[in-house]
VOGU-3710 file (C-alpha; in Angstrom, 3 decimals, decimal comma):
1> xxxxxxxxxx> -2,638/15,967/1,711  -2,001/12,307/0,927  -1,370/9,923/3,831  -0,861/6,179/4,270  -2,221/4,722/7,517  -2,902/1,442/9,280  -4,639/3,213/12,153  -6,437/6,564/12,230  -4,069/9,438/12,974  -0,821/7,446/12,636
11> xxxxxxxxxx> 0,841/8,213/9,290  3,184/5,545/7,934  6,235/6,012/5,733  6,225/3,840/2,614  9,649/2,247/2,195  9,287/0,729/-1,280  6,674/0,108/-3,975  6,747/-2,446/-6,780  4,110/-2,666/-9,478  3,585/-5,746/-11,638
21> xxxxxxxxxx> 1,263/-6,170/-14,613  -0,518/-9,405/-15,443  1,094/-11,365/-18,250  -2,303/-12,156/-19,769  -4,305/-8,985/-19,076  -2,295/-5,756/-18,967  -5,175/-3,859/-17,346  -4,680/-6,012/-14,189  -1,867/-4,744/-11,995  -0,639/-5,521/-8,489
31> xxxxxxxxxx> 1,227/-3,056/-6,290  3,401/-4,400/-3,471  3,868/-1,691/-0,858  6,542/-2,172/1,801  6,697/-0,487/5,202  9,881/-1,334/7,115  9,216/0,489/10,390  5,456/0,564/11,034  4,449/3,033/13,738  1,053/1,464/14,411
41> xxxxxxxxxx> 0,476/-1,227/17,050  0,564/-4,366/14,894  -1,986/-6,108/17,142  -4,599/-3,558/16,040  -3,859/-3,517/12,295  -6,837/-4,677/10,210  -6,411/-2,712/6,987  -4,172/-0,231/5,176  -5,669/3,061/4,040  -4,350/5,459/1,427
51> xxxxxxxxxx> -6,154/8,806/1,755  -6,029/11,959/-0,320  -8,407/14,644/-1,547  -10,110/12,145/-3,902  -11,031/9,803/-1,076  -9,707/6,573/0,370  -8,290/3,326/-1,001  -8,546/0,506/1,548  -6,477/-2,674/1,304  -6,819/-5,707/3,576
61> xxxxxxxxxx> -4,092/-7,969/2,148  -1,291/-7,303/4,656  1,579/-9,707/5,309  4,285/-9,677/7,934  7,774/-10,066/6,437  10,585/-11,845/8,305  14,230/-12,557/7,527  16,021/-15,237/9,555  13,170/-15,139/12,073  13,456/-11,370/12,580
71> xxxxxxxxxx> 10,615/-8,983/11,720  11,660/-6,692/8,847  8,365/-4,991/7,987  4,959/-5,299/6,395  3,989/-5,944/2,793  0,652/-4,711/1,465  -0,657/-6,225/-1,773  -3,083/-3,983/-3,687  -4,675/-5,545/-6,772  -6,139/-3,286/-9,449
81> xxxxxxxxxx> -8,416/-4,919/-12,005  -8,973/-1,991/-14,333  -7,200/0,960/-15,880  -9,383/3,297/-13,793  -8,212/1,631/-10,562  -4,591/1,851/-11,723  -4,972/5,549/-12,622  -6,506/6,266/-9,204  -3,625/4,477/-7,435  -1,064/6,313/-9,587
91> xxxxxxxxx> -2,596/9,696/-8,721  -2,314/8,804/-5,021  1,346/7,828/-5,478  2,027/11,158/-7,198  0,454/13,042/-4,312  2,429/11,134/-1,691  5,629/11,637/-3,679  6,405/8,180/-5,078  5,629/8,637/-8,776
//
């Protein structure tokens, strides 16, 4: 079973995903993952984990998003520097239901 978590045991619902490819190197891609209503205590968040039967992808680039001074969610930026990393991420997204 594929899960997305900030903290162990607290599964998060991914709101939106956007993937961009590098203009100069198409094997480099960046996924922006949005979570509008995080369930985890934001004071304890250190990383974002995507787990499935293949293992775990850990991302530490997490940004708080605000609109007019009001918290609207979190944005996770996952950079993939190779086709293998992209394929692994895509398989996770299929398992979680976003591909």
